KOLGU-4560 file (N, C-alpha, C; in nm, 3 decimals, padded with zeros to 5 digits):
<recs>
<n_xx: 00.081 n_yy: -00.127 n_zz: -00.004 ca_xx: 00.004 ca_yy: -00.022 ca_zz: -00.003 c_xx: 00.092 c_yy: 00.151 c_zz: -00.007 mol: A seq: 1 type: MET>
<n_xx: 00.061 n_yy: 00.218 n_zz: -00.090 ca_xx: 00.153 ca_yy: 00.347 ca_zz: -00.100 c_xx: 00.125 c_yy: 00.441 c_zz: 00.036 mol: A seq: 2 type: PRO>
<n_xx: 00.220 n_yy: 00.526 n_zz: 00.056 ca_xx: 00.212 ca_yy: 00.625 ca_zz: 00.167 c_xx: 00.097 c_yy: 00.716 c_zz: 00.130 mol: A seq: 3 type: LYS>
<n_xx: 00.050 n_yy: 00.745 n_zz: 00.243 ca_xx: -00.061 ca_yy: 00.853 ca_zz: 00.248 c_xx: 00.005 c_yy: 00.990 c_zz: 00.238 mol: A seq: 4 type: LEU>
<n_xx: -00.066 n_yy: 01.073 n_zz: 00.158 ca_xx: -00.008 ca_yy: 01.234 ca_zz: 00.154 c_xx: -00.067 c_yy: 01.295 c_zz: 00.269 mol: A seq: 5 type: LYS>
<n_xx: 00.008 n_yy: 01.396 n_zz: 00.327 ca_xx: -00.032 ca_yy: 01.492 ca_zz: 00.436 c_xx: -00.070 c_yy: 01.616 c_zz: 00.351 mol: A seq: 6 type: THR>
<n_xx: -00.213 n_yy: 01.657 n_zz: 00.404 ca_xx: -00.263 ca_yy: 01.789 ca_zz: 00.355 c_xx: -00.170 c_yy: 01.913 c_zz: 00.418 mol: A seq: 7 type: ARG>
<n_xx: -00.079 n_yy: 01.953 n_zz: 00.325 ca_xx: 00.023 ca_yy: 02.059 ca_zz: 00.403 c_xx: -00.064 c_yy: 02.201 c_zz: 00.455 mol: A seq: 8 type: LYS>
<n_xx: -00.165 n_yy: 02.230 n_zz: 00.398 ca_xx: -00.227 ca_yy: 02.352 ca_zz: 00.417 c_xx: -00.290 c_yy: 02.322 c_zz: 00.588 mol: A seq: 9 type: ALA>
<n_xx: -00.343 n_yy: 02.204 n_zz: 00.592 ca_xx: -00.392 ca_yy: 02.159 ca_zz: 00.754 c_xx: -00.273 c_yy: 02.131 c_zz: 00.831 mol: A seq: 10 type: VAL>
<n_xx: -00.165 n_yy: 02.092 n_zz: 00.794 ca_xx: -00.045 ca_yy: 02.080 ca_zz: 00.881 c_xx: -00.003 c_yy: 02.207 c_zz: 00.938 mol: A seq: 11 type: ALA>
<n_xx: -00.016 n_yy: 02.315 n_zz: 00.863 ca_xx: 00.052 ca_yy: 02.440 ca_zz: 00.899 c_xx: -00.066 c_yy: 02.506 c_zz: 00.986 mol: A seq: 12 type: LYS>
<n_xx: -00.189 n_yy: 02.472 n_zz: 00.983 ca_xx: -00.301 ca_yy: 02.537 ca_zz: 01.064 c_xx: -00.337 c_yy: 02.486 c_zz: 01.186 mol: A seq: 13 type: ARG>
<n_xx: -00.306 n_yy: 02.343 n_zz: 01.207 ca_xx: -00.348 ca_yy: 02.259 ca_zz: 01.322 c_xx: -00.240 c_yy: 02.202 c_zz: 01.366 mol: A seq: 14 type: PHE>
<n_xx: -00.253 n_yy: 02.163 n_zz: 01.517 ca_xx: -00.143 ca_yy: 02.072 ca_zz: 01.584 c_xx: -00.216 c_yy: 02.000 c_zz: 01.669 mol: A seq: 15 type: LYS>
<n_xx: -00.158 n_yy: 01.874 n_zz: 01.667 ca_xx: -00.211 ca_yy: 01.757 ca_zz: 01.732 c_xx: -00.135 c_yy: 01.733 c_zz: 01.865 mol: A seq: 16 type: ILE>
<n_xx: -00.205 n_yy: 01.743 n_zz: 01.989 ca_xx: -00.125 ca_yy: 01.731 ca_zz: 02.120 c_xx: -00.112 c_yy: 01.588 c_zz: 02.148 mol: A seq: 17 type: THR>
<n_xx: -00.042 n_yy: 01.550 n_zz: 02.257 ca_xx: 00.015 ca_yy: 01.420 ca_zz: 02.287 c_xx: -00.114 c_yy: 01.310 c_zz: 02.302 mol: A seq: 18 type: GLY>
<n_xx: -00.227 n_yy: 01.367 n_zz: 02.354 ca_xx: -00.318 ca_yy: 01.291 ca_zz: 02.386 c_xx: -00.419 c_yy: 01.278 c_zz: 02.265 mol: A seq: 19 type: THR>
<n_xx: -00.381 n_yy: 01.321 n_zz: 02.148 ca_xx: -00.467 ca_yy: 01.312 ca_zz: 02.023 c_xx: -00.561 c_yy: 01.419 c_zz: 02.000 mol: A seq: 20 type: GLY>
<n_xx: -00.560 n_yy: 01.527 n_zz: 02.083 ca_xx: -00.670 ca_yy: 01.641 ca_zz: 02.067 c_xx: -00.600 c_yy: 01.729 c_zz: 01.974 mol: A seq: 21 type: LYS>
<n_xx: -00.690 n_yy: 01.803 n_zz: 01.883 ca_xx: -00.655 ca_yy: 01.877 ca_zz: 01.776 c_xx: -00.660 c_yy: 02.047 c_zz: 01.830 mol: A seq: 22 type: ILE>
<n_xx: -00.553 n_yy: 02.093 n_zz: 01.821 ca_xx: -00.558 ca_yy: 02.261 ca_zz: 01.852 c_xx: -00.561 c_yy: 02.340 c_zz: 01.736 mol: A seq: 23 type: LEU>
<n_xx: -00.653 n_yy: 02.460 n_zz: 01.739 ca_xx: -00.656 ca_yy: 02.542 ca_zz: 01.648 c_xx: -00.640 c_yy: 02.679 c_zz: 01.694 mol: A seq: 24 type: ARG>
<n_xx: -00.622 n_yy: 02.793 n_zz: 01.598 ca_xx: -00.605 ca_yy: 02.917 ca_zz: 01.642 c_xx: -00.728 c_yy: 02.995 c_zz: 01.606 mol: A seq: 25 type: HIS>
<n_xx: -00.764 n_yy: 03.099 n_zz: 01.645 ca_xx: -00.888 ca_yy: 03.184 ca_zz: 01.625 c_xx: -00.846 c_yy: 03.269 c_zz: 01.507 mol: A seq: 26 type: SER>
<n_xx: -00.933 n_yy: 03.323 n_zz: 01.432 ca_xx: -00.909 ca_yy: 03.426 ca_zz: 01.323 c_xx: -00.946 c_yy: 03.550 c_zz: 01.385 mol: A seq: 27 type: SER>
<n_xx: -00.924 n_yy: 03.651 n_zz: 01.342 ca_xx: -00.949 ca_yy: 03.792 ca_zz: 01.380 c_xx: -00.857 c_yy: 03.867 c_zz: 01.461 mol: A seq: 28 type: GLY>
<n_xx: -00.728 n_yy: 03.828 n_zz: 01.463 ca_xx: -00.637 ca_yy: 03.862 ca_zz: 01.544 c_xx: -00.500 c_yy: 03.939 c_zz: 01.478 mol: A seq: 29 type: LYS>
<n_xx: -00.529 n_yy: 03.972 n_zz: 01.344 ca_xx: -00.433 ca_yy: 04.026 ca_zz: 01.265 c_xx: -00.447 c_yy: 04.179 c_zz: 01.242 mol: A seq: 30 type: SER>
<n_xx: -00.569 n_yy: 04.234 n_zz: 01.204 ca_xx: -00.571 ca_yy: 04.376 ca_zz: 01.218 c_xx: -00.721 c_yy: 04.419 c_zz: 01.255 mol: A seq: 31 type: HIS>
<n_xx: -00.738 n_yy: 04.547 n_zz: 01.252 ca_xx: -00.846 ca_yy: 04.608 ca_zz: 01.314 c_xx: -00.859 c_yy: 04.572 c_zz: 01.464 mol: A seq: 32 type: ILE>
<n_xx: -00.774 n_yy: 04.588 n_zz: 01.542 ca_xx: -00.767 ca_yy: 04.552 ca_zz: 01.677 c_xx: -00.808 c_yy: 04.672 c_zz: 01.776 mol: A seq: 33 type: LEU>
<n_xx: -00.840 n_yy: 04.794 n_zz: 01.720 ca_xx: -00.829 ca_yy: 04.896 ca_zz: 01.804 c_xx: -00.975 c_yy: 04.906 c_zz: 01.874 mol: A seq: 34 type: THR>
<n_xx: -01.079 n_yy: 04.836 n_zz: 01.788 ca_xx: -01.225 ca_yy: 04.842 ca_zz: 01.839 c_xx: -01.241 c_yy: 04.710 c_zz: 01.919 mol: A seq: 35 type: LYS>
<n_xx: -01.139 n_yy: 04.623 n_zz: 01.937 ca_xx: -01.161 ca_yy: 04.504 ca_zz: 02.007 c_xx: -01.121 c_yy: 04.519 c_zz: 02.145 mol: A seq: 36 type: LYS>
<n_xx: -01.167 n_yy: 04.461 n_zz: 02.250 ca_xx: -01.145 ca_yy: 04.475 ca_zz: 02.380 c_xx: -01.022 c_yy: 04.404 c_zz: 02.415 mol: A seq: 37 type: SER>
<n_xx: -00.958 n_yy: 04.442 n_zz: 02.518 ca_xx: -00.823 ca_yy: 04.349 ca_zz: 02.563 c_xx: -00.866 c_yy: 04.206 c_zz: 02.603 mol: A seq: 38 type: LYS>
<n_xx: -01.009 n_yy: 04.191 n_zz: 02.653 ca_xx: -01.045 ca_yy: 04.048 ca_zz: 02.697 c_xx: -01.060 c_yy: 03.958 c_zz: 02.576 mol: A seq: 39 type: LYS>
<n_xx: -01.131 n_yy: 04.046 n_zz: 02.470 ca_xx: -01.135 ca_yy: 03.966 ca_zz: 02.346 c_xx: -01.021 c_yy: 03.922 c_zz: 02.267 mol: A seq: 40 type: ARG>
<n_xx: -00.930 n_yy: 04.012 n_zz: 02.266 ca_xx: -00.798 ca_yy: 03.998 ca_zz: 02.199 c_xx: -00.722 c_yy: 03.877 c_zz: 02.260 mol: A seq: 41 type: LYS>
<n_xx: -00.717 n_yy: 03.888 n_zz: 02.417 ca_xx: -00.661 ca_yy: 03.789 ca_zz: 02.494 c_xx: -00.725 c_yy: 03.646 c_zz: 02.449 mol: A seq: 42 type: ARG>
<n_xx: -00.858 n_yy: 03.639 n_zz: 02.459 ca_xx: -00.934 ca_yy: 03.504 ca_zz: 02.404 c_xx: -00.898 c_yy: 03.468 c_zz: 02.262 mol: A seq: 43 type: GLY>
<n_xx: -00.871 n_yy: 03.567 n_zz: 02.167 ca_xx: -00.835 ca_yy: 03.514 ca_zz: 02.053 c_xx: -00.697 c_yy: 03.469 c_zz: 02.008 mol: A seq: 44 type: LEU>
<n_xx: -00.610 n_yy: 03.493 n_zz: 02.131 ca_xx: -00.481 ca_yy: 03.458 ca_zz: 02.089 c_xx: -00.440 c_yy: 03.326 c_zz: 02.162 mol: A seq: 45 type: SER>
<n_xx: -00.553 n_yy: 03.256 n_zz: 02.232 ca_xx: -00.546 ca_yy: 03.140 ca_zz: 02.268 c_xx: -00.582 c_yy: 03.023 c_zz: 02.202 mol: A seq: 46 type: LYS>
<n_xx: -00.502 n_yy: 02.909 n_zz: 02.186 ca_xx: -00.537 ca_yy: 02.808 ca_zz: 02.112 c_xx: -00.673 c_yy: 02.731 c_zz: 02.154 mol: A seq: 47 type: ALA>
<n_xx: -00.774 n_yy: 02.688 n_zz: 02.066 ca_xx: -00.895 ca_yy: 02.627 ca_zz: 02.092 c_xx: -00.887 c_yy: 02.462 c_zz: 02.061 mol: A seq: 48 type: LYS>
<n_xx: -00.949 n_yy: 02.393 n_zz: 02.125 ca_xx: -00.972 ca_yy: 02.249 ca_zz: 02.084 c_xx: -01.066 c_yy: 02.214 c_zz: 01.997 mol: A seq: 49 type: ILE>
<n_xx: -01.033 n_yy: 02.150 n_zz: 01.887 ca_xx: -01.158 ca_yy: 02.095 ca_zz: 01.797 c_xx: -01.224 c_yy: 01.997 c_zz: 01.853 mol: A seq: 50 type: LEU>
<n_xx: -01.353 n_yy: 01.981 n_zz: 01.848 ca_xx: -01.419 ca_yy: 01.863 ca_zz: 01.857 c_xx: -01.512 c_yy: 01.796 c_zz: 01.764 mol: A seq: 51 type: VAL>
<n_xx: -01.579 n_yy: 01.699 n_zz: 01.786 ca_xx: -01.669 ca_yy: 01.623 ca_zz: 01.683 c_xx: -01.621 c_yy: 01.593 c_zz: 01.559 mol: A seq: 52 type: GLY>
<n_xx: -01.714 n_yy: 01.618 n_zz: 01.453 ca_xx: -01.693 ca_yy: 01.564 ca_zz: 01.306 c_xx: -01.566 c_yy: 01.657 c_zz: 01.243 mol: A seq: 53 type: SER>
<n_xx: -01.555 n_yy: 01.790 n_zz: 01.309 ca_xx: -01.441 ca_yy: 01.859 ca_zz: 01.231 c_xx: -01.308 c_yy: 01.792 c_zz: 01.275 mol: A seq: 54 type: GLN>
<n_xx: -01.294 n_yy: 01.762 n_zz: 01.423 ca_xx: -01.168 ca_yy: 01.711 ca_zz: 01.453 c_xx: -01.149 c_yy: 01.564 c_zz: 01.378 mol: A seq: 55 type: ALA>
<n_xx: -01.258 n_yy: 01.492 n_zz: 01.337 ca_xx: -01.245 ca_yy: 01.343 ca_zz: 01.275 c_xx: -01.171 c_yy: 01.385 c_zz: 01.128 mol: A seq: 56 type: LYS>
<n_xx: -01.226 n_yy: 01.493 n_zz: 01.075 ca_xx: -01.188 ca_yy: 01.519 ca_zz: 00.943 c_xx: -01.023 c_yy: 01.568 c_zz: 00.909 mol: A seq: 57 type: MET>
<n_xx: -01.002 n_yy: 01.648 n_zz: 01.040 ca_xx: -00.868 ca_yy: 01.704 ca_zz: 01.044 c_xx: -00.768 c_yy: 01.581 c_zz: 01.045 mol: A seq: 58 type: ILE>
<n_xx: -00.817 n_yy: 01.486 n_zz: 01.153 ca_xx: -00.718 ca_yy: 01.368 ca_zz: 01.175 c_xx: -00.702 c_yy: 01.295 c_zz: 01.051 mol: A seq: 59 type: LYS>
<n_xx: -00.793 n_yy: 01.284 n_zz: 00.973 ca_xx: -00.785 ca_yy: 01.212 ca_zz: 00.848 c_xx: -00.677 c_yy: 01.275 c_zz: 00.748 mol: A seq: 60 type: ARG>
<n_xx: -00.701 n_yy: 01.406 n_zz: 00.750 ca_xx: -00.588 ca_yy: 01.466 ca_zz: 00.665 c_xx: -00.450 c_yy: 01.474 c_zz: 00.711 mol: A seq: 61 type: MET>
<n_xx: -00.420 n_yy: 01.454 n_zz: 00.842 ca_xx: -00.276 ca_yy: 01.439 ca_zz: 00.905 c_xx: -00.259 c_yy: 01.293 c_zz: 00.932 mol: A seq: 62 type: LEU>
<n_xx: -00.237 n_yy: 01.199 n_zz: 00.837 ca_xx: -00.214 ca_yy: 01.073 ca_zz: 00.879 c_xx: -00.101 c_yy: 01.035 c_zz: 00.952 mol: A seq: 63 type: PRO>
<n_xx: -00.012 n_yy: 01.096 n_zz: 00.973 ca_xx: 00.140 ca_yy: 01.060 ca_zz: 01.040 c_xx: 00.157 c_yy: 01.141 c_zz: 01.149 mol: A seq: 64 type: TYR>
<n_xx: 00.048 n_yy: 01.206 n_zz: 01.208 ca_xx: 00.072 ca_yy: 01.293 ca_zz: 01.337 c_xx: -00.005 c_yy: 01.225 c_zz: 01.473 mol: A seq: 65 type: ASN>
</recs>
């Protein structure tokens, strides 16, 4: 059976933890930051955990992680 290819775009955007959970970063932290509160910006900078069917899809796209 041939090797499976990794989706490079997905590999750049998501990280798999040691326990197998998938981390993603929020959008909305690159510009127009003056109107956003400190609390909101702080929340956007933290990584979030993907759950459910989305996580399943991402795991399929990253076969060797």
